[in-house]
C-alpha positions as CSV (number, residue, x, y, z in Angstrom):
1,M,0.0,0.0,0.0
2,P,1.7,3.3,-1.1
3,P,1.7,6.4,1.0
4,D,-1.5,8.6,0.9
5,P,-0.7,11.0,-2.0
6,K,-2.7,13.9,-0.3
7,K,-0.7,13.6,2.9
8,V,2.6,13.3,1.0
9,K,1.7,16.4,-1.0
10,A,0.7,18.3,2.1
11,V,4.0,17.5,3.8
12,Q,5.9,18.3,0.7
13,L,4.3,21.7,0.4
14,N,4.8,22.5,4.1
15,L,8.4,21.4,4.1
16,E,9.1,23.2,0.7
17,G,7.8,26.4,2.2
18,L,9.9,25.9,5.3
19,L,13.0,25.2,3.2
20,R,12.4,28.3,1.1
21,L,11.9,30.4,4.3
22,L,15.2,29.1,5.7
23,G,17.1,29.2,2.5
24,G,18.6,26.5,0.3
25,S,18.7,26.1,-3.5
26,S,16.2,24.2,-5.6
27,D,18.9,21.5,-6.0
28,D,19.0,21.1,-2.2
29,R,15.2,20.8,-2.1
30,Q,15.3,18.3,-5.0
31,R,17.9,16.2,-3.2
32,F,15.9,16.2,0.0
33,W,12.8,14.8,-1.8
34,E,14.8,12.3,-3.7
35,I,16.1,10.9,-0.4
36,H,12.6,10.7,1.1
37,R,11.0,9.2,-2.1
38,G,13.6,6.4,-1.9
39,I,11.8,4.8,1.0
40,T,9.8,2.0,-0.6
41,T,9.8,-1.2,1.6
42,P,6.3,-2.1,3.0
43,V,7.3,-1.6,6.6
44,E,8.8,1.8,5.8
45,V,5.7,2.8,3.8
46,R,3.4,1.9,6.8
47,L,5.6,3.9,9.1
48,I,5.6,6.8,6.8
49,N,1.8,6.7,6.5
50,S,1.4,6.6,10.2
51,Q,3.8,9.5,10.7
52,L,2.7,11.9,7.9
53,D,0.1,13.7,9.9
54,G,2.5,14.4,12.7
55,V,5.3,15.6,10.4
56,A,2.8,17.8,8.5
57,A,1.7,19.4,11.7
58,Q,5.2,19.9,13.0
59,A,6.4,21.4,9.7
60,K,3.4,23.7,9.5
61,A,4.0,24.9,13.1
62,L,7.7,25.4,12.5
63,Q,7.0,27.3,9.3
64,A,4.6,29.6,11.2
65,S,7.1,30.1,14.0
66,A,9.9,30.9,11.5
67,K,7.6,33.4,9.7
68,A,6.6,35.1,13.0
69,L,10.3,35.3,13.9
70,Q,11.1,36.9,10.6
71,D,8.2,39.4,11.0
72,T,9.4,40.3,14.5
73,A,12.9,40.8,13.2
74,K,11.6,43.2,10.5
75,Q,9.7,45.2,13.1
76,I,12.7,45.5,15.3
77,A,14.9,46.5,12.4
78,R,12.4,49.3,11.5
79,R,12.5,50.7,15.1
80,G,16.3,50.8,15.2
């Protein structure tokens, strides 16, 4: 049973947004996804399926925190 495509896409989009926010080239992002797509054994697929929701939530929260930190830094820079 392959990973749920909707969950994989959601995680991919969240992590891609996070990587863009934190930096890194498109080659870095491509390499990251090539490594993660290489996981194909049935046990690993089941593990990935069971963890995707947690990873997606963590990536989304981290992205929101990084964005808030970036916005705060901009506000501080304007004051100084």
